[in-house]
C-alpha positions in Angstrom: -78.1 -31.1 -95.2 -79.9 -32.8 -98.4 -77.0 -31.8 -100.8 -74.6 -33.4 -98.5 -76.6 -36.6 -98.5 -76.7 -36.4 -102.1 -73.1 -36.1 -102.6 -72.5 -39.0 -100.2 -74.5 -40.9 -102.6 -73.2 -39.9 -105.7 -69.9 -40.8 -104.2 -71.1 -44.0 -102.9 -72.5 -44.9 -106.4 -69.1 -43.7 -108.5 -67.1 -45.9 -106.2 -69.3 -49.0 -106.7 -69.4 -48.3 -110.7 -65.8 -47.8 -111.0 -65.0 -50.9 -108.8 -67.6 -53.4 -110.3 -69.1 -51.8 -113.3 -68.7 -52.5 -117.0 -67.0 -49.7 -119.1 -70.0 -47.9 -119.8 -70.9 -47.6 -115.9 -67.4 -46.4 -115.3 -67.6 -43.9 -117.8 -71.0 -42.8 -116.2 -69.3 -43.1 -112.7 -66.6 -40.6 -113.9 -68.9 -38.2 -115.4 -71.1 -38.1 -112.5 -67.8 -37.2 -110.4 -66.7 -34.6 -113.2 -70.3 -32.8 -112.6 -70.0 -33.0 -109.0 -66.6 -31.2 -109.3 -67.8 -28.6 -111.6 -70.7 -28.1 -109.4 -68.7 -27.5 -106.3 -66.3 -25.3 -108.3 -69.3 -23.1 -109.4 -70.6 -22.9 -105.5 -66.9 -21.6 -104.6 -66.7 -19.0 -107.1 -70.3 -17.9 -106.0 -69.2 -17.6 -102.4 -66.1 -15.8 -103.0 -67.9 -13.1 -105.4 -70.4 -13.0 -102.6 -67.8 -12.4 -100.1 -66.1 -10.1 -102.3 -69.2 -8.1 -102.9 -69.9 -8.0 -99.2 -66.4 -6.8 -98.4 -66.8 -4.0 -100.9 -70.1 -3.1 -99.3 -68.7 -2.8 -96.2 -65.6 -0.8 -97.3 -68.2 1.5 -98.8 -70.3 2.0 -95.9 -67.2 2.5 -93.7 -65.8 5.2 -95.9 -69.4 6.9 -96.1 -69.7 6.6 -92.3 -66.2 8.3 -91.9 -66.8 11.1 -94.2 -70.1 11.8 -92.3 -68.1 11.9 -89.1 -65.7 14.3 -90.7 -68.3 16.7 -91.8 -70.0 16.6 -88.4 -66.5 17.5 -86.9 -66.3 20.6 -89.0 -70.2 21.5 -88.0 -71.3 21.5 -91.4 
């Protein structure tokens, strides 16, 4: 939740600086938005990688389980 509140604060400050700020404040607002976007992209990439890794783990476990069932059905 803290991250969401921090994002709201960043967005509010960026809007204020883009609407009311001098050129250096506008530049700073754009930089903060770009940083926020980059952070969100990295978080999505990390989430996708973890989901991919988890899916691979599930597939491997399923394969091992099926192999064990096959071996058991043969009485080995």
